[in-house]
DSSP file (Angstrom, degrees, kcal/mol; ACC not computed):
  #  RESIDUE AA STRUCTURE BP1 BP2  ACC     N-H-->O    O-->H-N    N-H-->O    O-->H-N    TCO  KAPPA ALPHA  PHI   PSI    X-CA   Y-CA   Z-CA
    1    1 A M     >        0   0    0      0, 0.0     4,-2.4     0, 0.0     5,-0.2   0.000 360.0 360.0 360.0 -38.0   -4.6   18.4   -6.4
    2    2 A Q  H  >  +     0   0    0      1,-0.2     4,-2.6     2,-0.2     5,-0.2   0.888 360.0  53.0 -66.2 -37.0   -3.5   14.7   -6.7
    3    3 A A  H  > S+     0   0    0      2,-0.2     4,-2.1     1,-0.2    -1,-0.2   0.901 109.8  48.7 -64.3 -39.7    0.0   15.8   -7.7
    4    4 A L  H  > S+     0   0    0      2,-0.2     4,-2.4     1,-0.2    -2,-0.2   0.928 113.0  46.8 -64.9 -45.2    0.2   18.0   -4.6
    5    5 A L  H  X S+     0   0    0     -4,-2.4     4,-2.6     1,-0.2    -2,-0.2   0.878 111.4  51.8 -64.9 -36.6   -1.0   15.2   -2.3
    6    6 A L  H  X S+     0   0    0     -4,-2.6     4,-2.1     2,-0.2    -1,-0.2   0.889 110.1  49.0 -66.8 -38.3    1.5   12.8   -4.0
    7    7 A T  H  X S+     0   0    0     -4,-2.1     4,-2.4     2,-0.2    -2,-0.2   0.918 112.3  47.8 -65.5 -43.6    4.3   15.2   -3.4
    8    8 A I  H  X S+     0   0    0     -4,-2.4     4,-2.8     1,-0.2     5,-0.2   0.913 110.6  52.9 -62.3 -42.1    3.3   15.6    0.2
    9    9 A E  H  X S+     0   0    0     -4,-2.6     4,-2.3     1,-0.2    -2,-0.2   0.904 109.9  48.1 -59.4 -42.7    3.1   11.8    0.6
   10   10 A L  H  X S+     0   0    0     -4,-2.1     4,-2.2     2,-0.2    -2,-0.2   0.927 113.5  46.2 -65.1 -45.5    6.6   11.4   -0.8
   11   11 A L  H  X S+     0   0    0     -4,-2.4     4,-2.5     1,-0.2    -2,-0.2   0.904 113.5  49.1 -65.0 -41.2    8.0   14.1    1.5
   12   12 A V  H  X S+     0   0    0     -4,-2.8     4,-2.5     2,-0.2    -1,-0.2   0.909 111.2  49.7 -65.6 -41.1    6.3   12.7    4.5
   13   13 A S  H  X S+     0   0    0     -4,-2.3     4,-2.1    -5,-0.2    -2,-0.2   0.904 112.2  46.9 -67.3 -39.4    7.4    9.1    3.8
   14   14 A V  H  X S+     0   0    0     -4,-2.2     4,-2.3     2,-0.2    -1,-0.2   0.924 113.8  48.9 -65.6 -43.0   11.0   10.2    3.4
   15   15 A G  H  X S+     0   0    0     -4,-2.5     4,-2.6     1,-0.2    -2,-0.2   0.880 109.7  52.3 -62.2 -38.1   10.8   12.2    6.6
   16   16 A L  H  X S+     0   0    0     -4,-2.5     4,-2.3     2,-0.2    -1,-0.2   0.905 109.2  49.0 -65.6 -41.8    9.3    9.3    8.4
   17   17 A V  H  X S+     0   0    0     -4,-2.1     4,-2.2     2,-0.2    -2,-0.2   0.927 112.9  47.9 -62.8 -44.4   12.1    7.0    7.3
   18   18 A V  H  X S+     0   0    0     -4,-2.3     4,-1.5     1,-0.2    -2,-0.2   0.923 112.7  47.7 -63.7 -44.7   14.7    9.5    8.4
   19   19 A V  H  X S+     0   0    0     -4,-2.6     4,-0.9     1,-0.2    -1,-0.2   0.889 111.6  50.3 -66.7 -38.5   13.1   10.1   11.8
   20   20 A V  H >< S+     0   0    0     -4,-2.3     3,-0.6     1,-0.2    -1,-0.2   0.898 110.2  50.3 -65.9 -38.8   12.7    6.3   12.4
   21   21 A L  H 3< S+     0   0    0     -4,-2.2    11,-1.0     1,-0.2    -1,-0.2   0.778 105.7  57.4 -70.8 -24.1   16.4    5.8   11.5
   22   22 A L  H 3< S+     0   0    0     -4,-1.5    11,-1.4     9,-0.2    -1,-0.2   0.735  87.7  98.2 -74.6 -21.7   17.4    8.6   13.9
   23   23 A Q  S << S-     0   0    0     -4,-0.9     2,-0.4    -3,-0.6     9,-0.2  -0.346  83.5-110.0 -72.4 147.9   15.8    6.9   16.9
   24   24 A R        -     0   0    0      7,-0.2    -1,-0.1     8,-0.1    -2,-0.1  -0.605  34.1-130.6 -76.9 131.1   17.8    4.8   19.2
   25   25 A S        -     0   0    0     -2,-0.4    -1,-0.1    -4,-0.1     6,-0.1  -0.228  26.8-100.5 -76.0 171.5   17.0    1.1   18.9
   26   26 A E  S    S+     0   0    0      1,-0.2    -1,-0.1     2,-0.1    -2,-0.0   0.894 126.6  39.3 -61.3 -40.5   16.3   -1.1   21.9
   27   27 A G  S    S-     0   0    0      1,-0.0    -1,-0.2     0, 0.0    -3,-0.0   0.666 106.6-129.0 -82.5 -16.7   19.8   -2.5   21.9
   28   28 A G  S    S+     0   0    0     -3,-0.0    -2,-0.1     7,-0.0    -4,-0.0   0.548  78.1 110.5  83.2   7.3   21.3    0.9   21.1
   29   29 A A  S    S+     0   0    0      1,-0.1    -5,-0.0    -5,-0.0    -3,-0.0   0.825  79.5  33.9 -86.8 -30.9   23.3   -0.4   18.2
   30   30 A L  S    S+     0   0    0     -7,-0.0    -1,-0.1     2,-0.0     2,-0.1   0.652  85.7 110.8-101.5 -16.4   21.6    1.1   15.2
   31   31 A G        -     0   0    0      1,-0.2    -7,-0.2     3,-0.1    -9,-0.2  -0.359  43.7-168.7 -66.4 134.6   20.4    4.5   16.5
   32   32 A I  S    S+     0   0    0    -11,-1.0     3,-0.3    -9,-0.2     2,-0.2   0.877  70.0  35.7 -87.3 -43.5   22.2    7.5   15.0
   33   33 A G  S    S+     0   0    0    -11,-1.4     8,-0.1   -12,-0.2     7,-0.1  -0.607  98.6  43.2-108.6 168.2   21.0   10.1   17.3
   34   34 A G  S    S+     0   0    0     -2,-0.2    -1,-0.2     6,-0.2     7,-0.1   0.736  72.1 163.1  75.8  23.7   20.1   10.3   21.0
   35   35 A G        -     0   0    0     -3,-0.3     5,-0.3     5,-0.2    -1,-0.1  -0.187  44.4 -90.5 -70.6 167.1   23.2    8.3   22.2
   36   36 A S  S    S+     0   0    0      4,-0.1     3,-0.2     3,-0.1     2,-0.2  -0.394  87.0  50.5 -76.2 158.3   24.4    8.4   25.7
   37   37 A G  S    S-     0   0    0      1,-0.2     3,-0.4     2,-0.1    -3,-0.0  -0.536 101.1 -65.0 106.6-176.7   26.9   10.9   26.8
   38   38 A G  S    S+     0   0    0      1,-0.2     3,-0.2    -2,-0.2     5,-0.2   0.694 120.6  58.1 -85.5 -19.2   27.1   14.7   26.4
   39   39 A G    >   +     0   0    0     -3,-0.2     3,-2.3     1,-0.2    -1,-0.2   0.493  64.5 122.3 -94.3  -1.9   27.3   15.0   22.7
   40   40 A G  T 3  S+     0   0    0     -3,-0.4    -5,-0.2    -5,-0.3    -1,-0.2   0.721  94.1   2.4 -29.6 -68.4   24.1   13.2   21.5
   41   41 A M  T >  S-     0   0    0      4,-0.5     3,-1.0    -3,-0.2    -1,-0.3  -0.194 120.8 -77.5-119.1  39.0   22.4   15.9   19.5
   42   42 A G  T <  S-     0   0    0     -3,-2.3    -2,-0.2     1,-0.2    -3,-0.1   0.726  83.2 -67.1  74.9  20.8   25.0   18.7   19.8
   43   43 A G  T 3  S+     0   0    0      2,-0.3    -1,-0.2    -5,-0.2    -3,-0.1   0.467 113.5 111.8  79.9   0.8   23.9   19.5   23.4
   44   44 A L  S <  S+     0   0    0     -3,-1.0     2,-0.3    -5,-0.1    -2,-0.1   0.894  81.5  23.8 -74.5 -40.1   20.5   20.8   22.2
   45   45 A F  S    S-     0   0    0     -4,-0.1    -4,-0.5     4,-0.0    -2,-0.3  -0.887  77.8-122.1-121.8 152.8   18.5   18.0   23.8
   46   46 A S     >  -     0   0    0     -2,-0.3     4,-2.7     1,-0.1     5,-0.3  -0.534  42.7-102.7 -78.4 163.0   19.1   15.6   26.6
   47   47 A P  H  > S+     0   0    0      0, 0.0     4,-1.7     0, 0.0     5,-0.1   0.888 125.0  46.8 -56.8 -37.9   19.0   12.0   25.5
   48   48 A R  H  > S+     0   0    0      2,-0.2     4,-2.2     1,-0.2     5,-0.2   0.902 112.1  49.7 -70.8 -40.1   15.5   11.7   27.0
   49   49 A G  H  > S+     0   0    0      1,-0.2     4,-2.3     2,-0.2    -1,-0.2   0.872 109.9  51.3 -65.8 -37.1   14.3   14.9   25.4
   50   50 A A  H  X S+     0   0    0     -4,-2.7     4,-2.6     2,-0.2    -1,-0.2   0.896 109.3  50.7 -66.1 -39.7   15.6   13.8   22.0
   51   51 A A  H  X S+     0   0    0     -4,-1.7     4,-2.2    -5,-0.3    -2,-0.2   0.914 111.2  48.0 -65.0 -42.3   13.7   10.5   22.4
   52   52 A D  H  X S+     0   0    0     -4,-2.2     4,-2.5     2,-0.2    -2,-0.2   0.917 112.9  48.3 -63.9 -42.5   10.5   12.3   23.2
   53   53 A T  H  X S+     0   0    0     -4,-2.3     4,-2.6     1,-0.2    -2,-0.2   0.918 112.9  47.4 -64.3 -43.9   10.9   14.7   20.3
   54   54 A L  H  X S+     0   0    0     -4,-2.6     4,-2.4     2,-0.2    -1,-0.2   0.870 111.5  51.5 -66.2 -35.7   11.6   11.9   17.9
   55   55 A T  H  X S+     0   0    0     -4,-2.2     4,-2.2     2,-0.2    -2,-0.2   0.930 112.1  45.6 -66.5 -44.7    8.6    9.9   19.2
   56   56 A R  H  X S+     0   0    0     -4,-2.5     4,-2.6     2,-0.2    -2,-0.2   0.915 113.3  50.1 -63.4 -42.5    6.3   12.9   18.7
   57   57 A T  H  X S+     0   0    0     -4,-2.6     4,-2.7     1,-0.2     5,-0.2   0.903 110.3  50.2 -63.4 -40.7    7.7   13.6   15.3
   58   58 A T  H  X S+     0   0    0     -4,-2.4     4,-2.3     2,-0.2    -1,-0.2   0.907 111.3  49.0 -63.2 -41.7    7.2   10.0   14.3
   59   59 A T  H  X S+     0   0    0     -4,-2.2     4,-2.3     2,-0.2    -2,-0.2   0.930 113.0  46.2 -63.6 -46.0    3.6   10.0   15.5
   60   60 A I  H  X S+     0   0    0     -4,-2.6     4,-2.4     1,-0.2    -2,-0.2   0.925 114.6  47.0 -64.2 -45.0    2.8   13.2   13.6
   61   61 A L  H  X S+     0   0    0     -4,-2.7     4,-2.2     1,-0.2    -1,-0.2   0.866 111.1  52.8 -66.2 -35.3    4.5   12.0   10.4
   62   62 A G  H  X S+     0   0    0     -4,-2.3     4,-2.1    -5,-0.2    -1,-0.2   0.914 110.0  47.3 -64.9 -42.6    2.7    8.7   10.7
   63   63 A I  H  X S+     0   0    0     -4,-2.3     4,-2.4     1,-0.2    -2,-0.2   0.920 112.4  49.7 -64.5 -43.7   -0.7   10.4   11.1
   64   64 A L  H  X S+     0   0    0     -4,-2.4     4,-2.5     1,-0.2     5,-0.2   0.882 108.7  54.0 -61.8 -37.8    0.1   12.6    8.1
   65   65 A F  H  X S+     0   0    0     -4,-2.2     4,-2.1     1,-0.2    -2,-0.2   0.936 111.4  43.9 -61.8 -47.1    1.1    9.6    6.0
   66   66 A F  H  X S+     0   0    0     -4,-2.1     4,-2.3     2,-0.2    -2,-0.2   0.879 112.8  52.0 -67.9 -37.2   -2.2    7.8    6.7
   67   67 A V  H  X S+     0   0    0     -4,-2.4     4,-2.4     1,-0.2    -1,-0.2   0.925 111.6  46.0 -65.1 -43.4   -4.3   10.9    6.1
   68   68 A T  H  X S+     0   0    0     -4,-2.5     4,-2.5     2,-0.2    -1,-0.2   0.864 111.1  53.7 -68.8 -33.3   -2.6   11.5    2.7
   69   69 A C  H  X S+     0   0    0     -4,-2.1     4,-2.0    -5,-0.2    -2,-0.2   0.931 111.3  45.3 -62.7 -44.7   -3.0    7.9    1.8
   70   70 A I  H  X S+     0   0    0     -4,-2.3     4,-2.4     2,-0.2    -2,-0.2   0.904 112.9  50.7 -66.0 -41.2   -6.7    8.1    2.5
   71   71 A A  H  X S+     0   0    0     -4,-2.4     4,-2.1     1,-0.2    -2,-0.2   0.913 110.7  48.5 -64.5 -41.9   -7.1   11.3    0.6
   72   72 A L  H  X S+     0   0    0     -4,-2.5     4,-2.0     1,-0.2    -1,-0.2   0.879 110.9  51.6 -64.3 -37.1   -5.3    9.9   -2.4
   73   73 A N  H  X S+     0   0    0     -4,-2.0     4,-1.8     2,-0.2    -2,-0.2   0.904 108.7  50.3 -65.6 -41.3   -7.5    6.8   -2.3
   74   74 A L  H  X S+     0   0    0     -4,-2.4     4,-0.7     1,-0.2    -2,-0.2   0.887 110.5  49.8 -65.1 -38.5  -10.6    9.0   -2.2
   75   75 A F  H >< S+     0   0    0     -4,-2.1     3,-0.5     1,-0.2     4,-0.4   0.888 110.2  50.8 -65.4 -37.9   -9.4   11.0   -5.2
   76   76 A A  H 3< S+     0   0    0     -4,-2.0     3,-0.3     1,-0.2    -2,-0.2   0.838 112.6  46.2 -68.6 -31.9   -8.7    7.8   -7.1
   77   77 A L  H >< S+     0   0    0     -4,-1.8     3,-1.2     1,-0.2    -1,-0.2   0.557  89.2  89.0 -86.5  -8.0  -12.2    6.5   -6.3
   78   78 A R  T << S+     0   0    0     -4,-0.7    -1,-0.2    -3,-0.5    -2,-0.1   0.861  90.6  41.2 -62.5 -38.9  -14.0    9.7   -7.3
   79   79 A G  T 3  S+     0   0    0     -4,-0.4    -1,-0.3    -3,-0.3    -2,-0.1   0.393  94.0 107.4 -92.1   4.6  -14.5    8.9  -11.0
   80   80 A R  S <  S-     0   0    0     -3,-1.2     2,-0.3     1,-0.1    -3,-0.0  -0.398  80.7 -95.3 -85.3 159.6  -15.4    5.3  -10.6
   81   81 A D        -     0   0    0      1,-0.1    -1,-0.1    -2,-0.1    -2,-0.1  -0.539  30.1-147.6 -69.4 133.8  -18.8    3.6  -11.1
   82   82 A E        +     0   0    0     -2,-0.3     2,-0.1    -3,-0.1    -1,-0.1   0.459  62.1 106.6 -88.8  -0.3  -20.5    3.3   -7.7
   83   83 A S        -     0   0    0      1,-0.0     2,-0.3     2,-0.0    -2,-0.1  -0.469  60.3-141.0 -79.3 153.3  -22.4    0.1   -8.3
   84   84 A S    >>  -     0   0    0     -2,-0.1     3,-0.9     1,-0.1     4,-0.6  -0.801  18.2-126.4-111.4 152.9  -21.2   -3.1   -6.8
   85   85 A F  T 34 S+     0   0    0     -2,-0.3     3,-0.3     1,-0.2    -1,-0.1   0.728 111.8  62.4 -69.8 -18.4  -21.1   -6.5   -8.3
   86   86 A L  T 34 S+     0   0    0      1,-0.2    -1,-0.2     3,-0.0    -3,-0.0   0.749  99.6  54.1 -75.0 -23.0  -23.1   -7.6   -5.2
   87   87 A Q  T <4 S+     0   0    0     -3,-0.9    -1,-0.2     2,-0.1     2,-0.2   0.634  86.2  98.0 -86.0 -14.6  -26.0   -5.3   -6.2
   88   88 A T  S  < S-     0   0    0     -4,-0.6    -3,-0.0    -3,-0.3     0, 0.0  -0.509  73.3-129.4 -76.1 142.4  -26.4   -6.7   -9.7
   89   89 A T        -     0   0    0     -2,-0.2     3,-0.1     1,-0.1    -2,-0.1  -0.725  21.0-119.4 -92.3 139.8  -29.1   -9.3  -10.1
   90   90 A P        -     0   0    0      0, 0.0     3,-0.1     0, 0.0    -1,-0.1  -0.356  43.7 -83.6 -70.7 158.6  -28.3  -12.5  -11.9
   91   91 A P        -     0   0    0      0, 0.0     3,-0.1     0, 0.0     0, 0.0  -0.285  58.7 -89.3 -61.0 148.4  -30.1  -13.3  -15.1
   92   92 A A        -     0   0    0      1,-0.1     2,-0.4    -3,-0.1    -3,-0.0  -0.265  46.0-102.9 -61.2 142.8  -33.5  -14.9  -14.5
   93   93 A A        -     0   0    0     -3,-0.1     2,-0.2     1,-0.0    -1,-0.1  -0.537  50.1-179.8 -69.5 122.9  -33.4  -18.7  -14.3
   94   94 A T        -     0   0    0     -2,-0.4     3,-0.1     1,-0.2    -1,-0.0  -0.595  39.0 -65.9-114.6 177.9  -34.6  -20.0  -17.6
   95   95 A A        -     0   0    0     -2,-0.2    -1,-0.2     1,-0.1     3,-0.1  -0.336  69.8 -87.3 -62.2 146.4  -35.1  -23.5  -19.0
   96   96 A P        -     0   0    0      0, 0.0     2,-0.4     0, 0.0    -1,-0.1  -0.271  46.3-111.9 -58.7 141.8  -31.9  -25.4  -19.4
   97   97 A V        -     0   0    0     -3,-0.1     3,-0.0     1,-0.1    -3,-0.0  -0.590  27.5-121.7 -78.5 130.9  -30.3  -24.8  -22.7
   98   98 A K        -     0   0    0     -2,-0.4     3,-0.1     1,-0.1    -1,-0.1  -0.567  33.4-114.5 -72.4 129.2  -30.3  -27.8  -24.9
   99   99 A P        -     0   0    0      0, 0.0    -1,-0.1     0, 0.0     0, 0.0  -0.287  34.4-101.3 -65.1 151.0  -26.7  -28.7  -25.8
  100  100 A A        -     0   0    0      1,-0.1     3,-0.1    -3,-0.0    -3,-0.0  -0.253  48.0 -84.6 -66.7 158.4  -25.7  -28.3  -29.4
  101  101 A A        -     0   0    0      1,-0.1    -1,-0.1    -3,-0.1    -3,-0.0  -0.371  54.9-100.8 -63.2 141.4  -25.5  -31.4  -31.6
  102  102 A P        -     0   0    0      0, 0.0    -1,-0.1     0, 0.0     3,-0.1  -0.278  41.8 -98.1 -65.0 152.3  -22.2  -33.1  -31.3
  103  103 A A        -     0   0    0      1,-0.1     2,-0.0    -3,-0.1     0, 0.0  -0.367  48.2 -94.7 -67.0 147.4  -19.7  -32.5  -34.0
  104  104 A P        -     0   0    0      0, 0.0    -1,-0.1     0, 0.0     3,-0.1  -0.333  45.8-100.9 -64.4 146.8  -19.5  -35.2  -36.6
  105  105 A A        -     0   0    0      1,-0.1     2,-0.1    -3,-0.1     0, 0.0  -0.416  42.2-105.8 -67.0 139.2  -16.9  -37.9  -36.1
  106  106 A P        -     0   0    0      0, 0.0     2,-0.4     0, 0.0    -1,-0.1  -0.388  31.5-129.2 -66.5 143.3  -13.8  -37.4  -38.2
  107  107 A S        +     0   0    0     -2,-0.1     0, 0.0    -3,-0.1     0, 0.0  -0.748  69.8  21.4 -92.8 141.1  -13.5  -39.8  -41.0
  108  108 A G  S    S-     0   0    0     -2,-0.4     2,-0.0     2,-0.0     0, 0.0  -0.366 108.5 -24.1  96.5-179.4  -10.2  -41.6  -41.4
  109  109 A P        -     0   0    0      0, 0.0     4,-0.1     0, 0.0    -2,-0.1  -0.319  46.2-145.2 -68.9 147.8   -7.5  -42.3  -38.9
  110  110 A S  S    S+     0   0    0      2,-0.1    -3,-0.0    -4,-0.1    -2,-0.0   0.662  85.3  65.7 -86.2 -15.7   -7.1  -40.1  -35.9
  111  111 A V  S    S-     0   0    0      1,-0.0    -1,-0.0     0, 0.0     0, 0.0  -0.912  93.6-114.4-106.3 129.5   -3.4  -40.3  -35.9
  112  112 A P        -     0   0    0      0, 0.0     2,-0.4     0, 0.0    -2,-0.1  -0.312  29.4-122.6 -62.8 145.0   -1.5  -38.9  -38.8
  113  113 A V        -     0   0    0     -4,-0.1     2,-0.3     2,-0.0     0, 0.0  -0.735  19.7-132.2 -91.0 133.5    0.4  -41.4  -40.9
  114  114 A R              0   0    0     -2,-0.4    -1,-0.0     1,-0.1     0, 0.0  -0.655 360.0 360.0 -84.7 140.1    4.1  -41.0  -41.3
  115  115 A H              0   0    0     -2,-0.3    -1,-0.1     0, 0.0    -2,-0.0   0.405 360.0 360.0-106.3 360.0    5.5  -41.2  -44.8
């Protein structure tokens, strides 16, 4: 099931990128489709109709992208331990631990002697 959702996620994301790149930018310099004039989308859509169709397609693909992301996240979390680190109780406060005796001081010089 995860492989199917991952494949759908990949296809939706590629489709979303393509549809966004087809849209006419605010300045009109980067848009591939929906240009002014009679030839925009091969005469199938008017420029305004193409923009509405691309906007709806972008919205639908965006919703599908988020739904598949959430579904993949739920599948990933299914096998995990459900306890939280906030729910664990800290160890009971006990008497302070007496520090260990200090290590004996080294005998002899602390800096190696060069020969």
